[in-house]
Backbone as XML, in Angstrom:
<?xml version="1.0"?>
<chain id="A" units="angstrom">
  <residue number="1" name="UNK">
    <atom name="N" x="-1.024" y="20.366" z="-38.262"/>
    <atom name="CA" x="0.100" y="19.474" z="-38.409"/>
    <atom name="C" x="-0.418" y="18.035" z="-38.350"/>
  </residue>
  <residue number="2" name="UNK">
    <atom name="N" x="-0.127" y="17.294" z="-39.376"/>
    <atom name="CA" x="-0.613" y="15.927" z="-39.477"/>
    <atom name="C" x="0.440" y="14.967" z="-38.928"/>
  </residue>
  <residue number="3" name="UNK">
    <atom name="N" x="-0.027" y="13.990" z="-38.157"/>
    <atom name="CA" x="0.887" y="13.017" z="-37.564"/>
    <atom name="C" x="0.841" y="11.709" z="-38.336"/>
  </residue>
  <residue number="4" name="UNK">
    <atom name="N" x="1.921" y="11.011" z="-38.269"/>
    <atom name="CA" x="2.016" y="9.715" z="-38.907"/>
    <atom name="C" x="1.691" y="8.648" z="-37.855"/>
  </residue>
  <residue number="5" name="UNK">
    <atom name="N" x="0.386" y="8.488" z="-37.544"/>
    <atom name="CA" x="-0.021" y="7.571" z="-36.492"/>
    <atom name="C" x="0.381" y="6.121" z="-36.760"/>
  </residue>
  <residue number="6" name="UNK">
    <atom name="N" x="0.213" y="5.597" z="-37.965"/>
    <atom name="CA" x="0.661" y="4.218" z="-38.182"/>
    <atom name="C" x="2.163" y="4.052" z="-37.918"/>
  </residue>
  <residue number="7" name="UNK">
    <atom name="N" x="2.941" y="5.017" z="-38.315"/>
    <atom name="CA" x="4.390" y="4.956" z="-38.073"/>
    <atom name="C" x="4.710" y="5.038" z="-36.592"/>
  </residue>
  <residue number="8" name="UNK">
    <atom name="N" x="4.005" y="5.910" z="-35.870"/>
    <atom name="CA" x="4.226" y="6.018" z="-34.426"/>
    <atom name="C" x="3.844" y="4.722" z="-33.717"/>
  </residue>
  <residue number="9" name="UNK">
    <atom name="N" x="2.746" y="4.129" z="-34.135"/>
    <atom name="CA" x="2.314" y="2.866" z="-33.528"/>
    <atom name="C" x="3.314" y="1.749" z="-33.809"/>
  </residue>
  <residue number="10" name="UNK">
    <atom name="N" x="3.845" y="1.727" z="-35.028"/>
    <atom name="CA" x="4.832" y="0.714" z="-35.389"/>
    <atom name="C" x="6.088" y="0.867" z="-34.520"/>
  </residue>
  <residue number="11" name="UNK">
    <atom name="N" x="6.561" y="2.102" z="-34.348"/>
    <atom name="CA" x="7.745" y="2.343" z="-33.520"/>
    <atom name="C" x="7.472" y="2.010" z="-32.055"/>
  </residue>
  <residue number="12" name="UNK">
    <atom name="N" x="6.273" y="2.318" z="-31.571"/>
    <atom name="CA" x="5.915" y="1.995" z="-30.186"/>
    <atom name="C" x="5.923" y="0.486" z="-29.975"/>
  </residue>
  <residue number="13" name="UNK">
    <atom name="N" x="5.406" y="-0.264" z="-30.937"/>
    <atom name="CA" x="5.393" y="-1.725" z="-30.832"/>
    <atom name="C" x="6.816" y="-2.271" z="-30.853"/>
  </residue>
  <residue number="14" name="UNK">
    <atom name="N" x="7.678" y="-1.710" z="-31.687"/>
    <atom name="CA" x="9.075" y="-2.157" z="-31.740"/>
    <atom name="C" x="9.777" y="-1.876" z="-30.415"/>
  </residue>
  <residue number="15" name="UNK">
    <atom name="N" x="9.541" y="-0.698" z="-29.840"/>
    <atom name="CA" x="10.148" y="-0.360" z="-28.555"/>
    <atom name="C" x="9.654" y="-1.291" z="-27.458"/>
  </residue>
  <residue number="16" name="UNK">
    <atom name="N" x="8.362" y="-1.561" z="-27.443"/>
    <atom name="CA" x="7.775" y="-2.449" z="-26.437"/>
    <atom name="C" x="8.392" y="-3.845" z="-26.555"/>
  </residue>
  <residue number="17" name="UNK">
    <atom name="N" x="8.518" y="-4.341" z="-27.775"/>
    <atom name="CA" x="9.118" y="-5.661" z="-27.984"/>
    <atom name="C" x="10.574" y="-5.690" z="-27.524"/>
  </residue>
  <residue number="18" name="UNK">
    <atom name="N" x="11.309" y="-4.630" z="-27.812"/>
    <atom name="CA" x="12.714" y="-4.565" z="-27.414"/>
    <atom name="C" x="12.837" y="-4.516" z="-25.886"/>
  </residue>
  <residue number="19" name="UNK">
    <atom name="N" x="11.982" y="-3.752" z="-25.236"/>
    <atom name="CA" x="12.014" y="-3.654" z="-23.776"/>
    <atom name="C" x="11.692" y="-4.994" z="-23.141"/>
  </residue>
  <residue number="20" name="UNK">
    <atom name="N" x="10.712" y="-5.706" z="-23.676"/>
    <atom name="CA" x="10.284" y="-6.959" z="-23.067"/>
    <atom name="C" x="11.244" y="-8.117" z="-23.326"/>
  </residue>
  <residue number="21" name="UNK">
    <atom name="N" x="12.236" y="-7.952" z="-24.202"/>
    <atom name="CA" x="13.230" y="-9.013" z="-24.380"/>
    <atom name="C" x="14.198" y="-9.049" z="-23.201"/>
  </residue>
  <residue number="22" name="UNK">
    <atom name="N" x="14.277" y="-7.969" z="-22.446"/>
    <atom name="CA" x="15.134" y="-7.924" z="-21.255"/>
    <atom name="C" x="14.392" y="-8.589" z="-20.102"/>
  </residue>
  <residue number="23" name="UNK">
    <atom name="N" x="14.928" y="-9.673" z="-19.518"/>
    <atom name="CA" x="14.228" y="-10.388" z="-18.444"/>
    <atom name="C" x="13.944" y="-9.516" z="-17.227"/>
  </residue>
  <residue number="24" name="UNK">
    <atom name="N" x="14.726" y="-8.454" z="-17.016"/>
    <atom name="CA" x="14.483" y="-7.583" z="-15.861"/>
    <atom name="C" x="13.181" y="-6.803" z="-15.989"/>
  </residue>
  <residue number="25" name="UNK">
    <atom name="N" x="12.596" y="-6.780" z="-17.176"/>
    <atom name="CA" x="11.348" y="-6.050" z="-17.390"/>
    <atom name="C" x="10.127" y="-6.959" z="-17.392"/>
  </residue>
  <residue number="26" name="UNK">
    <atom name="N" x="10.327" y="-8.248" z="-17.201"/>
    <atom name="CA" x="9.208" y="-9.195" z="-17.194"/>
    <atom name="C" x="8.772" y="-9.488" z="-15.767"/>
  </residue>
  <residue number="27" name="UNK">
    <atom name="N" x="7.568" y="-10.032" z="-15.636"/>
    <atom name="CA" x="7.072" y="-10.443" z="-14.328"/>
    <atom name="C" x="7.995" y="-11.470" z="-13.713"/>
  </residue>
  <residue number="28" name="UNK">
    <atom name="N" x="8.127" y="-11.407" z="-12.413"/>
    <atom name="CA" x="8.897" y="-12.427" z="-11.712"/>
    <atom name="C" x="9.856" y="-11.828" z="-10.707"/>
  </residue>
  <residue number="29" name="UNK">
    <atom name="N" x="10.570" y="-12.685" z="-9.993"/>
    <atom name="CA" x="11.483" y="-12.191" z="-8.962"/>
    <atom name="C" x="12.668" y="-11.415" z="-9.529"/>
  </residue>
  <residue number="30" name="UNK">
    <atom name="N" x="12.949" y="-11.549" z="-10.821"/>
    <atom name="CA" x="14.070" y="-10.845" z="-11.435"/>
    <atom name="C" x="13.698" y="-9.429" z="-11.885"/>
  </residue>
  <residue number="31" name="UNK">
    <atom name="N" x="12.434" y="-9.030" z="-11.744"/>
    <atom name="CA" x="11.997" y="-7.706" z="-12.206"/>
    <atom name="C" x="12.860" y="-6.615" z="-11.582"/>
  </residue>
  <residue number="32" name="UNK">
    <atom name="N" x="13.168" y="-5.587" z="-12.334"/>
    <atom name="CA" x="14.108" y="-4.563" z="-11.889"/>
    <atom name="C" x="13.620" y="-3.767" z="-10.691"/>
  </residue>
  <residue number="33" name="UNK">
    <atom name="N" x="12.345" y="-3.819" z="-10.349"/>
    <atom name="CA" x="11.854" y="-3.110" z="-9.167"/>
    <atom name="C" x="11.593" y="-4.047" z="-7.995"/>
  </residue>
  <residue number="34" name="UNK">
    <atom name="N" x="12.023" y="-5.294" z="-8.098"/>
    <atom name="CA" x="11.808" y="-6.259" z="-7.020"/>
    <atom name="C" x="12.438" y="-5.775" z="-5.724"/>
  </residue>
  <residue number="35" name="UNK">
    <atom name="N" x="11.726" y="-5.979" z="-4.635"/>
    <atom name="CA" x="12.236" y="-5.642" z="-3.307"/>
    <atom name="C" x="12.227" y="-6.901" z="-2.453"/>
  </residue>
  <residue number="36" name="UNK">
    <atom name="N" x="13.056" y="-6.909" z="-1.429"/>
    <atom name="CA" x="13.110" y="-8.029" z="-0.497"/>
    <atom name="C" x="12.193" y="-7.744" z="0.686"/>
  </residue>
  <residue number="37" name="UNK">
    <atom name="N" x="11.356" y="-8.708" z="1.040"/>
    <atom name="CA" x="10.408" y="-8.588" z="2.151"/>
    <atom name="C" x="10.597" y="-9.780" z="3.072"/>
  </residue>
  <residue number="38" name="UNK">
    <atom name="N" x="10.465" y="-9.569" z="4.344"/>
    <atom name="CA" x="10.465" y="-10.663" z="5.310"/>
    <atom name="C" x="9.128" y="-10.595" z="6.036"/>
  </residue>
  <residue number="39" name="UNK">
    <atom name="N" x="8.336" y="-11.653" z="5.868"/>
    <atom name="CA" x="7.004" y="-11.731" z="6.468"/>
    <atom name="C" x="6.992" y="-12.825" z="7.528"/>
  </residue>
  <residue number="40" name="UNK">
    <atom name="N" x="6.131" y="-12.673" z="8.521"/>
    <atom name="CA" x="5.953" y="-13.713" z="9.537"/>
    <atom name="C" x="4.505" y="-14.169" z="9.474"/>
  </residue>
  <residue number="41" name="UNK">
    <atom name="N" x="4.327" y="-15.475" z="9.272"/>
    <atom name="CA" x="2.968" y="-16.014" z="9.176"/>
    <atom name="C" x="2.361" y="-16.171" z="10.570"/>
  </residue>
  <residue number="42" name="UNK">
    <atom name="N" x="1.065" y="-16.464" z="10.659"/>
    <atom name="CA" x="0.413" y="-16.568" z="11.968"/>
    <atom name="C" x="1.030" y="-17.642" z="12.871"/>
  </residue>
  <residue number="43" name="UNK">
    <atom name="N" x="1.683" y="-18.648" z="12.296"/>
    <atom name="CA" x="2.311" y="-19.705" z="13.091"/>
    <atom name="C" x="3.702" y="-19.305" z="13.586"/>
  </residue>
  <residue number="44" name="UNK">
    <atom name="N" x="4.217" y="-18.174" z="13.116"/>
    <atom name="CA" x="5.521" y="-17.682" z="13.555"/>
    <atom name="C" x="6.667" y="-17.968" z="12.611"/>
  </residue>
  <residue number="45" name="UNK">
    <atom name="N" x="6.412" y="-18.647" z="11.509"/>
    <atom name="CA" x="7.472" y="-18.937" z="10.541"/>
    <atom name="C" x="7.763" y="-17.694" z="9.704"/>
  </residue>
  <residue number="46" name="UNK">
    <atom name="N" x="9.036" y="-17.477" z="9.399"/>
    <atom name="CA" x="9.412" y="-16.328" z="8.577"/>
    <atom name="C" x="9.530" y="-16.731" z="7.118"/>
  </residue>
  <residue number="47" name="UNK">
    <atom name="N" x="9.053" y="-15.858" z="6.263"/>
    <atom name="CA" x="9.099" y="-16.056" z="4.810"/>
    <atom name="C" x="9.927" y="-14.916" z="4.228"/>
  </residue>
  <residue number="48" name="UNK">
    <atom name="N" x="10.996" y="-15.259" z="3.514"/>
    <atom name="CA" x="11.794" y="-14.263" z="2.801"/>
    <atom name="C" x="11.288" y="-14.229" z="1.366"/>
  </residue>
  <residue number="49" name="UNK">
    <atom name="N" x="10.859" y="-13.063" z="0.942"/>
    <atom name="CA" x="10.179" y="-12.925" z="-0.341"/>
    <atom name="C" x="10.894" y="-11.884" z="-1.195"/>
  </residue>
  <residue number="50" name="UNK">
    <atom name="N" x="11.215" y="-12.258" z="-2.410"/>
    <atom name="CA" x="11.774" y="-11.327" z="-3.388"/>
    <atom name="C" x="10.661" y="-11.046" z="-4.394"/>
  </residue>
  <residue number="51" name="UNK">
    <atom name="N" x="10.193" y="-9.837" z="-4.455"/>
    <atom name="CA" x="9.094" y="-9.406" z="-5.309"/>
    <atom name="C" x="7.767" y="-9.887" z="-4.711"/>
  </residue>
  <residue number="52" name="UNK">
    <atom name="N" x="7.223" y="-9.097" z="-3.834"/>
    <atom name="CA" x="6.011" y="-9.437" z="-3.084"/>
    <atom name="C" x="4.844" y="-9.793" z="-3.995"/>
  </residue>
  <residue number="53" name="UNK">
    <atom name="N" x="4.605" y="-9.011" z="-5.019"/>
    <atom name="CA" x="3.438" y="-9.269" z="-5.868"/>
    <atom name="C" x="3.578" y="-10.583" z="-6.633"/>
  </residue>
  <residue number="54" name="UNK">
    <atom name="N" x="4.770" y="-10.866" z="-7.132"/>
    <atom name="CA" x="4.976" y="-12.119" z="-7.843"/>
    <atom name="C" x="4.765" y="-13.303" z="-6.901"/>
  </residue>
  <residue number="55" name="UNK">
    <atom name="N" x="5.267" y="-13.201" z="-5.686"/>
    <atom name="CA" x="5.092" y="-14.257" z="-4.693"/>
    <atom name="C" x="3.620" y="-14.410" z="-4.338"/>
  </residue>
  <residue number="56" name="UNK">
    <atom name="N" x="2.926" y="-13.294" z="-4.177"/>
    <atom name="CA" x="1.514" y="-13.330" z="-3.776"/>
    <atom name="C" x="0.626" y="-13.959" z="-4.849"/>
  </residue>
  <residue number="57" name="UNK">
    <atom name="N" x="1.029" y="-13.908" z="-6.110"/>
    <atom name="CA" x="0.228" y="-14.526" z="-7.168"/>
    <atom name="C" x="0.065" y="-16.028" z="-6.949"/>
  </residue>
  <residue number="58" name="UNK">
    <atom name="N" x="1.075" y="-16.673" z="-6.367"/>
    <atom name="CA" x="1.012" y="-18.119" z="-6.161"/>
    <atom name="C" x="0.780" y="-18.504" z="-4.701"/>
  </residue>
  <residue number="59" name="UNK">
    <atom name="N" x="0.794" y="-17.525" z="-3.790"/>
    <atom name="CA" x="0.615" y="-17.828" z="-2.374"/>
    <atom name="C" x="-0.571" y="-17.092" z="-1.744"/>
  </residue>
  <residue number="60" name="UNK">
    <atom name="N" x="-1.434" y="-16.507" z="-2.544"/>
    <atom name="CA" x="-2.576" y="-15.762" z="-2.001"/>
    <atom name="C" x="-3.491" y="-16.664" z="-1.182"/>
  </residue>
  <residue number="61" name="UNK">
    <atom name="N" x="-3.498" y="-17.965" z="-1.481"/>
    <atom name="CA" x="-4.346" y="-18.898" z="-0.720"/>
    <atom name="C" x="-3.969" y="-18.926" z="0.757"/>
  </residue>
  <residue number="62" name="UNK">
    <atom name="N" x="-2.724" y="-18.578" z="1.095"/>
    <atom name="CA" x="-2.297" y="-18.534" z="2.490"/>
    <atom name="C" x="-2.990" y="-17.412" z="3.260"/>
  </residue>
  <residue number="63" name="UNK">
    <atom name="N" x="-3.547" y="-16.458" z="2.540"/>
    <atom name="CA" x="-4.238" y="-15.313" z="3.129"/>
    <atom name="C" x="-5.753" y="-15.428" z="2.979"/>
  </residue>
  <residue number="64" name="UNK">
    <atom name="N" x="-6.217" y="-16.583" z="2.521"/>
    <atom name="CA" x="-7.651" y="-16.762" z="2.312"/>
    <atom name="C" x="-8.144" y="-16.143" z="1.014"/>
  </residue>
  <residue number="65" name="UNK">
    <atom name="N" x="-7.239" y="-15.879" z="0.087"/>
    <atom name="CA" x="-7.585" y="-15.295" z="-1.212"/>
    <atom name="C" x="-7.350" y="-16.349" z="-2.291"/>
  </residue>
  <residue number="66" name="UNK">
    <atom name="N" x="-7.928" y="-16.102" z="-3.458"/>
    <atom name="CA" x="-7.672" y="-16.972" z="-4.603"/>
    <atom name="C" x="-6.325" y="-16.627" z="-5.212"/>
  </residue>
  <residue number="67" name="UNK">
    <atom name="N" x="-5.544" y="-17.654" z="-5.564"/>
    <atom name="CA" x="-4.279" y="-17.401" z="-6.251"/>
    <atom name="C" x="-4.567" y="-16.726" z="-7.588"/>
  </residue>
  <residue number="68" name="UNK">
    <atom name="N" x="-3.657" y="-15.875" z="-8.015"/>
    <atom name="CA" x="-3.823" y="-15.140" z="-9.265"/>
    <atom name="C" x="-3.732" y="-13.649" z="-9.003"/>
  </residue>
  <residue number="69" name="UNK">
    <atom name="N" x="-3.979" y="-12.898" z="-10.034"/>
    <atom name="CA" x="-3.791" y="-11.447" z="-9.975"/>
    <atom name="C" x="-4.703" y="-10.742" z="-8.960"/>
  </residue>
  <residue number="70" name="UNK">
    <atom name="N" x="-6.031" y="-10.993" z="-8.955"/>
    <atom name="CA" x="-6.872" y="-10.268" z="-7.992"/>
    <atom name="C" x="-6.487" y="-10.552" z="-6.536"/>
  </residue>
  <residue number="71" name="UNK">
    <atom name="N" x="-6.187" y="-11.805" z="-6.227"/>
    <atom name="CA" x="-5.767" y="-12.142" z="-4.873"/>
    <atom name="C" x="-4.437" y="-11.503" z="-4.522"/>
  </residue>
  <residue number="72" name="UNK">
    <atom name="N" x="-3.522" y="-11.485" z="-5.475"/>
    <atom name="CA" x="-2.207" y="-10.890" z="-5.247"/>
    <atom name="C" x="-2.323" y="-9.400" z="-4.964"/>
  </residue>
  <residue number="73" name="UNK">
    <atom name="N" x="-3.207" y="-8.727" z="-5.665"/>
    <atom name="CA" x="-3.400" y="-7.290" z="-5.456"/>
    <atom name="C" x="-3.906" y="-7.040" z="-4.034"/>
  </residue>
  <residue number="74" name="UNK">
    <atom name="N" x="-4.843" y="-7.863" z="-3.562"/>
    <atom name="CA" x="-5.373" y="-7.692" z="-2.205"/>
    <atom name="C" x="-4.308" y="-7.976" z="-1.148"/>
  </residue>
  <residue number="75" name="UNK">
    <atom name="N" x="-3.525" y="-9.027" z="-1.357"/>
    <atom name="CA" x="-2.461" y="-9.361" z="-0.404"/>
    <atom name="C" x="-1.429" y="-8.238" z="-0.343"/>
  </residue>
  <residue number="76" name="UNK">
    <atom name="N" x="-0.998" y="-7.757" z="-1.498"/>
    <atom name="CA" x="-0.013" y="-6.672" z="-1.533"/>
    <atom name="C" x="-0.549" y="-5.417" z="-0.870"/>
  </residue>
  <residue number="77" name="UNK">
    <atom name="N" x="-1.801" y="-5.124" z="-1.107"/>
    <atom name="CA" x="-2.415" y="-3.957" z="-0.490"/>
    <atom name="C" x="-2.409" y="-4.086" z="1.029"/>
  </residue>
  <residue number="78" name="UNK">
    <atom name="N" x="-2.755" y="-5.267" z="1.529"/>
    <atom name="CA" x="-2.767" y="-5.482" z="2.979"/>
    <atom name="C" x="-1.382" y="-5.348" z="3.583"/>
  </residue>
  <residue number="79" name="UNK">
    <atom name="N" x="-0.381" y="-5.928" z="2.944"/>
    <atom name="CA" x="0.983" y="-5.844" z="3.454"/>
    <atom name="C" x="1.505" y="-4.410" z="3.357"/>
  </residue>
  <residue number="80" name="UNK">
    <atom name="N" x="1.148" y="-3.718" z="2.283"/>
    <atom name="CA" x="1.550" y="-2.313" z="2.139"/>
    <atom name="C" x="0.943" y="-1.451" z="3.246"/>
  </residue>
  <residue number="81" name="UNK">
    <atom name="N" x="-0.280" y="-1.763" z="3.660"/>
    <atom name="CA" x="-0.908" y="-1.017" z="4.754"/>
    <atom name="C" x="-0.145" y="-1.226" z="6.060"/>
  </residue>
  <residue number="82" name="UNK">
    <atom name="N" x="0.326" y="-2.450" z="6.285"/>
    <atom name="CA" x="1.141" y="-2.729" z="7.465"/>
    <atom name="C" x="2.435" y="-1.920" z="7.397"/>
  </residue>
  <residue number="83" name="UNK">
    <atom name="N" x="3.068" y="-1.906" z="6.213"/>
    <atom name="CA" x="4.308" y="-1.145" z="6.041"/>
    <atom name="C" x="4.081" y="0.343" z="6.299"/>
  </residue>
  <residue number="84" name="UNK">
    <atom name="N" x="3.022" y="0.885" z="5.721"/>
    <atom name="CA" x="2.733" y="2.310" z="5.916"/>
    <atom name="C" x="2.443" y="2.620" z="7.378"/>
  </residue>
  <residue number="85" name="UNK">
    <atom name="N" x="1.805" y="1.690" z="8.068"/>
    <atom name="CA" x="1.555" y="1.867" z="9.503"/>
    <atom name="C" x="2.869" y="1.895" z="10.276"/>
  </residue>
  <residue number="86" name="UNK">
    <atom name="N" x="3.792" y="1.004" z="9.921"/>
    <atom name="CA" x="5.091" y="0.964" z="10.592"/>
    <atom name="C" x="5.868" y="2.263" z="10.363"/>
  </residue>
  <residue number="87" name="UNK">
    <atom name="N" x="5.646" y="2.878" z="9.224"/>
    <atom name="CA" x="6.322" y="4.139" z="8.908"/>
    <atom name="C" x="5.596" y="5.347" z="9.500"/>
  </residue>
  <residue number="88" name="UNK">
    <atom name="N" x="4.446" y="5.103" z="10.125"/>
    <atom name="CA" x="3.677" y="6.196" z="10.721"/>
    <atom name="C" x="2.901" y="7.024" z="9.718"/>
  </residue>
  <residue number="89" name="UNK">
    <atom name="N" x="2.573" y="6.444" z="8.590"/>
    <atom name="CA" x="1.891" y="7.186" z="7.525"/>
    <atom name="C" x="0.405" y="6.882" z="7.417"/>
  </residue>
  <residue number="90" name="UNK">
    <atom name="N" x="-0.128" y="6.089" z="8.349"/>
    <atom name="CA" x="-1.561" y="5.772" z="8.326"/>
    <atom name="C" x="-2.220" y="6.272" z="9.594"/>
  </residue>
  <residue number="91" name="UNK">
    <atom name="N" x="-3.349" y="6.916" z="9.418"/>
    <atom name="CA" x="-4.104" y="7.397" z="10.573"/>
    <atom name="C" x="-4.629" y="6.216" z="11.383"/>
  </residue>
  <residue number="92" name="UNK">
    <atom name="N" x="-5.205" y="5.231" z="10.705"/>
    <atom name="CA" x="-5.705" y="4.022" z="11.351"/>
    <atom name="C" x="-4.672" y="2.913" z="11.145"/>
  </residue>
  <residue number="93" name="UNK">
    <atom name="N" x="-3.690" y="2.881" z="12.009"/>
    <atom name="CA" x="-2.578" y="1.944" z="11.862"/>
    <atom name="C" x="-3.042" y="0.502" z="12.043"/>
  </residue>
  <residue number="94" name="UNK">
    <atom name="N" x="-2.402" y="-0.384" z="11.307"/>
    <atom name="CA" x="-2.660" y="-1.819" z="11.423"/>
    <atom name="C" x="-1.320" y="-2.512" z="11.670"/>
  </residue>
  <residue number="95" name="UNK">
    <atom name="N" x="-1.345" y="-3.563" z="12.466"/>
    <atom name="CA" x="-0.116" y="-4.269" z="12.803"/>
    <atom name="C" x="0.061" y="-5.538" z="11.977"/>
  </residue>
  <residue number="96" name="UNK">
    <atom name="N" x="-1.040" y="-6.036" z="11.397"/>
    <atom name="CA" x="-0.938" y="-7.270" z="10.635"/>
    <atom name="C" x="-2.015" y="-7.303" z="9.555"/>
  </residue>
  <residue number="97" name="UNK">
    <atom name="N" x="-1.853" y="-8.232" z="8.624"/>
    <atom name="CA" x="-2.854" y="-8.481" z="7.596"/>
    <atom name="C" x="-3.149" y="-9.970" z="7.624"/>
  </residue>
  <residue number="98" name="UNK">
    <atom name="N" x="-4.370" y="-10.319" z="7.977"/>
    <atom name="CA" x="-4.804" y="-11.724" z="8.062"/>
    <atom name="C" x="-3.881" y="-12.540" z="8.959"/>
  </residue>
  <residue number="99" name="UNK">
    <atom name="N" x="-3.354" y="-11.896" z="10.009"/>
    <atom name="CA" x="-2.471" y="-12.579" z="10.944"/>
    <atom name="C" x="-1.005" y="-12.548" z="10.553"/>
  </residue>
  <residue number="100" name="UNK">
    <atom name="N" x="-0.693" y="-12.092" z="9.360"/>
    <atom name="CA" x="0.685" y="-11.997" z="8.887"/>
    <atom name="C" x="1.257" y="-10.636" z="9.272"/>
  </residue>
  <residue number="101" name="UNK">
    <atom name="N" x="2.496" y="-10.620" z="9.738"/>
    <atom name="CA" x="3.150" y="-9.365" z="10.084"/>
    <atom name="C" x="4.355" y="-9.147" z="9.181"/>
  </residue>
  <residue number="102" name="UNK">
    <atom name="N" x="4.752" y="-7.917" z="9.100"/>
    <atom name="CA" x="5.907" y="-7.533" z="8.292"/>
    <atom name="C" x="7.095" y="-7.371" z="9.230"/>
  </residue>
  <residue number="103" name="UNK">
    <atom name="N" x="8.121" y="-8.163" z="9.018"/>
    <atom name="CA" x="9.322" y="-8.105" z="9.850"/>
    <atom name="C" x="10.250" y="-7.010" z="9.329"/>
  </residue>
  <residue number="104" name="UNK">
    <atom name="N" x="10.515" y="-7.042" z="8.027"/>
    <atom name="CA" x="11.386" y="-6.032" z="7.430"/>
    <atom name="C" x="11.187" y="-6.003" z="5.917"/>
  </residue>
  <residue number="105" name="UNK">
    <atom name="N" x="11.743" y="-4.995" z="5.307"/>
    <atom name="CA" x="11.718" y="-4.862" z="3.859"/>
    <atom name="C" x="12.951" y="-4.057" z="3.473"/>
  </residue>
  <residue number="106" name="UNK">
    <atom name="N" x="13.334" y="-4.172" z="2.231"/>
    <atom name="CA" x="14.459" y="-3.381" z="1.743"/>
    <atom name="C" x="14.085" y="-2.860" z="0.362"/>
  </residue>
  <residue number="107" name="UNK">
    <atom name="N" x="14.957" y="-2.033" z="-0.159"/>
    <atom name="CA" x="14.717" y="-1.495" z="-1.494"/>
    <atom name="C" x="14.823" y="-2.583" z="-2.536"/>
  </residue>
  <residue number="108" name="UNK">
    <atom name="N" x="15.211" y="-2.224" z="-3.696"/>
    <atom name="CA" x="15.317" y="-3.204" z="-4.773"/>
    <atom name="C" x="16.279" y="-4.310" z="-4.417"/>
  </residue>
  <residue number="109" name="UNK">
    <atom name="N" x="15.961" y="-5.515" z="-4.861"/>
    <atom name="CA" x="16.762" y="-6.689" z="-4.530"/>
    <atom name="C" x="18.180" y="-6.587" z="-5.076"/>
  </residue>
  <residue number="110" name="UNK">
    <atom name="N" x="18.364" y="-5.934" z="-6.215"/>
    <atom name="CA" x="19.698" y="-5.863" z="-6.810"/>
    <atom name="C" x="20.580" y="-4.848" z="-6.099"/>
  </residue>
  <residue number="111" name="UNK">
    <atom name="N" x="20.037" y="-4.106" z="-5.136"/>
    <atom name="CA" x="20.823" y="-3.136" z="-4.395"/>
    <atom name="C" x="21.335" y="-3.700" z="-3.081"/>
  </residue>
  <residue number="112" name="UNK">
    <atom name="N" x="20.931" y="-4.905" z="-2.722"/>
    <atom name="CA" x="21.327" y="-5.477" z="-1.419"/>
    <atom name="C" x="22.715" y="-6.053" z="-1.465"/>
  </residue>
</chain>
């Protein structure tokens, strides 16, 4: 059975373009999977964050990382480890990441 690969690729590109016209599917705090996070910095100030990864892209320097995607991935990973520890899902639990603690989190921002 022969497939029409050029046609499939054309339809895939059209679908991708149509999906990306919806702002909820683009990077940023409006992304449809955004969650609300409350973090406490080492000085004790609370930060309310909608979409942790998007926030971390521009605030990774607060954690001693370079701003941008690689730093954001490391920051999110560290905060996720704190969350998993709070849920009792880590054998080697951690209470903070670079002095930052997780106060609370919720599901998607549009569900609050």
